[in-house]
C-alpha positions as CSV (number, residue, x, y, z in Angstrom):
1,X,7.8,17.2,9.8
2,X,7.9,14.7,6.9
3,X,9.2,12.1,9.3
4,X,6.4,12.6,11.7
5,X,3.8,12.4,8.9
6,X,5.5,9.1,7.7
7,X,5.3,7.6,11.2
8,X,1.6,8.6,11.5
9,X,0.9,7.2,8.0
10,X,2.5,3.9,9.1
11,X,0.4,3.6,12.2
12,X,-2.8,4.2,10.1
13,X,-1.7,1.8,7.5
14,X,-1.3,-0.9,10.1
15,X,-5.0,-0.2,11.1
16,X,-6.0,-0.3,7.4
17,X,-4.5,-3.7,6.9
18,X,-6.2,-5.0,10.1
19,X,-9.6,-3.6,9.1
20,X,-9.1,-5.1,5.5
21,X,-8.6,-8.5,7.0
22,X,-11.8,-8.2,9.0
23,X,-13.8,-6.9,6.0
24,X,-12.7,-9.8,3.8
25,X,-13.6,-12.5,6.4
26,X,-16.1,-14.8,4.6
27,X,-16.8,-12.1,2.2
28,X,-16.7,-11.5,-1.6
29,X,-13.5,-9.6,-2.6
30,X,-14.6,-7.7,-5.6
31,X,-17.6,-5.8,-4.0
32,X,-15.5,-5.1,-0.9
33,X,-12.8,-3.5,-3.0
34,X,-15.3,-1.6,-5.1
35,X,-16.9,-0.1,-1.9
36,X,-13.4,0.8,-0.6
37,X,-12.6,2.7,-3.8
38,X,-16.1,4.3,-3.8
39,X,-15.9,5.6,-0.2
40,X,-12.3,6.8,-0.8
41,X,-13.6,8.7,-3.9
42,X,-16.5,10.2,-2.0
43,X,-14.0,11.4,0.7
44,X,-11.9,13.4,-1.9
45,X,-14.7,14.4,-4.4
46,X,-15.6,17.5,-2.2
47,X,-12.0,18.7,-2.4
48,X,-12.0,18.4,-6.2
49,X,-15.3,20.3,-6.5
50,X,-14.4,23.1,-4.1
51,X,-11.0,23.5,-5.6
52,X,-12.3,23.8,-9.1
53,X,-15.3,26.0,-8.4
54,X,-14.4,28.2,-5.4
55,X,-11.3,29.7,-3.8
56,X,-12.1,28.3,-0.4
57,X,-9.2,25.8,-0.5
58,X,-6.7,28.0,-2.3
59,X,-3.4,28.0,-0.5
60,X,-4.4,25.2,1.8
61,X,-3.1,21.6,2.0
62,X,-6.4,20.3,0.8
63,X,-6.4,22.2,-2.5
64,X,-6.5,19.9,-5.5
65,X,-5.0,21.3,-8.7
66,X,-6.7,20.9,-12.0
67,X,-5.1,19.8,-15.2
68,X,-5.7,18.2,-18.7
69,X,-5.0,14.9,-20.2
70,X,-1.3,15.5,-20.2
71,X,-1.5,15.2,-16.4
72,X,-4.3,12.8,-16.0
73,X,-2.6,10.2,-18.2
74,X,0.0,9.8,-15.5
75,X,-2.6,9.5,-12.7
76,X,-4.6,6.9,-14.7
77,X,-1.5,4.8,-14.9
78,X,-0.9,5.2,-11.2
79,X,-4.5,4.0,-10.6
80,X,-3.9,1.0,-12.8
81,X,-0.7,0.0,-10.9
82,X,-2.3,0.5,-7.4
83,X,-5.5,-1.3,-8.3
84,X,-3.6,-4.2,-9.7
85,X,-1.7,-4.4,-6.4
86,X,-4.8,-4.1,-4.4
87,X,-6.6,-6.9,-6.3
88,X,-3.8,-9.3,-5.7
89,X,-3.3,-8.2,-2.1
90,X,-7.0,-8.4,-1.2
91,X,-7.3,-12.0,-2.5
92,X,-4.1,-13.0,-0.9
93,X,-5.0,-11.5,2.5
94,X,-8.3,-13.1,2.6
95,X,-6.8,-16.6,2.5
96,X,-3.5,-16.1,4.4
97,X,-2.8,-15.1,8.1
98,X,-2.2,-11.4,8.8
99,X,1.0,-12.4,10.5
100,X,2.2,-13.9,7.2
101,X,1.1,-11.1,4.9
102,X,2.5,-8.3,7.1
103,X,6.2,-9.4,7.0
104,X,6.0,-10.1,3.3
105,X,4.6,-6.6,2.7
106,X,7.3,-5.2,4.9
107,X,9.9,-6.3,2.3
108,X,8.6,-3.5,0.0
109,X,11.4,-1.0,0.9
110,X,13.9,-3.6,-0.3
111,X,12.0,-3.9,-3.6
112,X,12.0,-0.1,-3.9
113,X,15.7,0.0,-3.3
114,X,16.3,-2.7,-5.9
115,X,14.1,-0.8,-8.3
116,X,16.0,2.3,-7.7
117,X,19.2,0.3,-8.4
118,X,17.8,-0.9,-11.8
119,X,15.7,2.0,-12.9
120,X,17.5,5.1,-11.5
121,X,21.0,3.6,-11.6
122,X,21.5,4.0,-7.9
123,X,24.2,2.1,-6.2
124,X,23.8,0.2,-2.9
125,X,26.3,0.7,-0.1
126,X,27.4,-2.0,2.4
127,X,24.7,-1.1,4.9
128,X,22.0,-1.4,2.3
129,X,23.3,-4.7,1.0
130,X,23.1,-6.0,4.6
131,X,19.5,-4.8,4.8
132,X,18.6,-6.6,1.6
133,X,20.2,-9.8,2.7
134,X,18.4,-9.7,6.0
135,X,15.1,-9.1,4.2
136,X,15.8,-12.2,1.9
137,X,16.7,-14.3,5.0
138,X,13.5,-13.2,6.8
139,X,11.5,-14.2,3.7
140,X,13.1,-17.7,3.6
141,X,12.5,-18.2,7.4
142,X,9.0,-17.0,7.0
143,X,8.4,-19.7,4.4
144,X,9.5,-22.2,7.1
145,X,7.1,-20.8,9.6
146,X,4.3,-21.0,7.0
147,X,4.9,-24.7,6.5
148,X,3.8,-25.2,10.0
149,X,0.4,-23.9,9.1
150,X,0.2,-25.8,5.9
151,X,1.4,-22.9,3.7
152,X,3.9,-23.9,1.0
153,X,5.5,-20.7,-0.3
154,X,6.6,-22.5,-3.4
155,X,3.3,-23.8,-4.5
156,X,0.7,-21.6,-2.8
157,X,-0.8,-19.2,-5.3
158,X,-2.1,-16.9,-2.5
159,X,1.5,-16.3,-1.6
160,X,2.4,-15.5,-5.2
161,X,-0.5,-12.9,-5.1
162,X,0.9,-11.3,-2.0
163,X,4.3,-11.2,-3.4
164,X,2.9,-9.8,-6.7
165,X,1.0,-7.1,-4.8
166,X,4.2,-6.2,-2.9
167,X,6.2,-5.9,-6.2
168,X,3.5,-3.7,-7.7
169,X,3.4,-1.7,-4.5
170,X,7.1,-1.1,-4.8
171,X,6.7,0.0,-8.4
172,X,4.0,2.4,-7.3
173,X,6.4,3.9,-4.8
174,X,9.0,4.5,-7.4
175,X,6.4,5.9,-9.7
176,X,5.2,8.3,-6.9
177,X,8.8,9.7,-6.7
178,X,8.7,10.3,-10.4
179,X,5.2,11.9,-10.3
180,X,6.0,14.3,-7.3
181,X,9.5,15.3,-8.4
182,X,9.8,18.8,-9.9
183,X,10.1,19.0,-13.7
184,X,13.6,20.5,-13.3
185,X,14.7,17.3,-11.5
186,X,13.3,15.0,-14.1
187,X,9.9,14.4,-12.6
188,X,6.4,15.3,-13.7
189,X,5.8,17.8,-10.9
190,X,2.1,16.8,-10.2
191,X,0.1,18.2,-7.3
192,X,-0.1,15.6,-4.6
193,X,-3.9,16.2,-3.8
194,X,-4.7,16.0,-7.5
195,X,-2.9,12.7,-7.7
196,X,-4.6,11.2,-4.6
197,X,-8.1,12.5,-5.4
198,X,-8.3,11.5,-9.0
199,X,-6.5,8.1,-8.7
200,X,-9.2,7.0,-6.3
201,X,-11.9,8.1,-8.7
202,X,-10.3,6.2,-11.6
203,X,-9.9,3.1,-9.4
204,X,-13.6,3.4,-8.5
205,X,-14.5,3.4,-12.2
206,X,-12.3,0.4,-13.0
207,X,-13.7,-1.6,-10.1
208,X,-17.3,-0.7,-11.1
209,X,-16.6,-2.3,-14.5
210,X,-15.1,-5.4,-12.8
211,X,-18.1,-5.6,-10.4
212,X,-20.6,-5.4,-13.3
213,X,-18.8,-7.8,-15.7
214,X,-17.0,-10.3,-13.5
215,X,-18.8,-10.5,-10.1
216,X,-22.4,-9.7,-10.6
217,X,-23.3,-12.3,-13.3
218,X,-22.0,-15.1,-11.0
219,X,-22.5,-13.6,-7.6
220,X,-25.1,-16.2,-6.6
221,X,-22.6,-19.1,-7.3
222,X,-19.6,-17.5,-5.6
223,X,-18.8,-16.2,-2.1
224,X,-21.7,-14.0,-1.0
225,X,-21.2,-10.4,-0.1
226,X,-22.3,-9.0,3.3
227,X,-22.0,-5.5,4.7
228,X,-19.5,-4.9,7.4
229,X,-18.6,-1.5,9.0
230,X,-15.0,-2.5,8.8
231,X,-15.3,-1.8,5.0
232,X,-15.9,1.9,5.8
233,X,-13.0,1.7,8.2
234,X,-10.7,0.5,5.5
235,X,-11.4,3.5,3.3
236,X,-11.1,6.0,6.1
237,X,-7.8,4.7,7.5
238,X,-6.3,4.2,4.0
239,X,-7.4,7.7,2.8
240,X,-5.9,9.4,5.8
241,X,-2.7,7.3,5.7
242,X,-2.2,8.1,2.0
243,X,-2.9,11.8,2.6
244,X,-0.1,11.9,5.2
245,X,2.1,9.9,2.8
246,X,1.7,12.2,-0.2
247,X,1.9,15.3,2.1
248,X,5.3,14.1,3.5
249,X,6.6,13.5,0.0
250,X,5.7,17.0,-1.0
251,X,7.7,18.6,1.7
252,X,11.3,19.8,1.1
253,X,14.1,17.2,1.8
254,X,11.6,14.3,2.1
255,X,13.3,11.0,1.0
256,X,11.1,8.4,-0.7
257,X,13.4,5.6,0.4
258,X,13.1,6.6,4.1
259,X,9.3,7.3,3.9
260,X,8.7,3.9,2.3
261,X,10.8,2.2,5.0
262,X,8.9,4.0,7.8
263,X,5.5,3.2,6.3
264,X,6.3,-0.5,6.3
265,X,6.7,-0.3,10.0
266,X,2.9,-0.6,9.9
267,X,3.5,-4.3,10.0
268,X,4.1,-3.9,13.8
269,X,0.5,-2.7,14.1
270,X,-1.1,-5.3,11.9
271,X,1.0,-8.1,13.5
272,X,-0.4,-7.0,16.9
273,X,-3.9,-7.1,15.5
274,X,-3.3,-10.6,14.1
275,X,-2.1,-11.8,17.5
276,X,-4.6,-10.2,19.7
277,X,-7.9,-10.2,17.6
278,X,-7.5,-12.9,15.0
279,X,-5.7,-15.3,17.4
280,X,-3.2,-16.5,14.7
281,X,-0.7,-19.3,15.3
282,X,3.0,-19.8,15.5
283,X,3.6,-16.3,16.7
284,X,7.1,-16.7,18.3
285,X,8.7,-17.9,15.0
286,X,6.9,-15.2,13.0
287,X,7.9,-12.6,15.5
288,X,11.5,-13.5,15.0
289,X,11.0,-13.4,11.2
290,X,9.5,-9.9,11.6
291,X,12.3,-8.8,13.8
292,X,14.8,-9.7,11.0
293,X,12.7,-7.6,8.6
294,X,12.7,-4.6,10.9
295,X,16.5,-5.0,11.5
296,X,16.9,-5.1,7.8
297,X,14.9,-1.8,7.6
298,X,17.3,-0.3,10.2
299,X,20.3,-1.1,8.1
300,X,18.5,0.4,5.0
301,X,17.9,3.5,7.0
302,X,21.5,3.8,8.1
303,X,22.7,3.2,4.6
304,X,20.3,5.8,3.1
305,X,21.2,8.6,5.4
């Protein structure tokens, strides 16, 4: 069951990336991101209210547990990590082709694996090392493909933002493992719906402050904001994808390393959108680079079984 949820989450995540690219087209980043966090908060707010004031959702997968500061401090940190990743990722995606961004994001399982190696003391086997090396090779080849479009991986700050977003995303994945793990296994043992519901609300508050202090005073001199229905689509696809992701992690025997790898399969969907709807260039070379990433994921999967 958790594998099916992971694959469904991956497909929705690919749609999320594609809608995000469309929403950012000639649009101001900060208000788009603020609205995304606002709509996501509004989606989960009813679950928080109903769970806290009635017994309608008791025992269901939509019930959001309540807790004090000793729990919310962990969720607040989760919100800060994810929002930092999103800010970097949104700015980078606005200025880079989706067929470049997708394969870079697809290297997150490798970062999660390396993070598990450094943080949790895990050891990589031969299969996993092959997967890591393939991911590194694909990144180097992707940089060559990018040069044909005038993108220099060494000096392009948008590339650094996407890489930074991917690193923070990997950190968030490792942190999720810690948050969801039972206390007896060294984790915090937080309720998944509580985490997803409240971290969206905390992000909305943070983005509201950024909107008011950073964007609004200079909004007439910067990129203007215009409404697009794809902004709402971003929130809907992301909220549903994350719901399935957190739900899969909460199930017995679910493995964060496998779920993380499957979710990065979303790059296939976003790559297809980039080719068909955004008419991006140099697709053959990028497709080969993407194939290397996916092959690396297969080796990681074999090594993680």
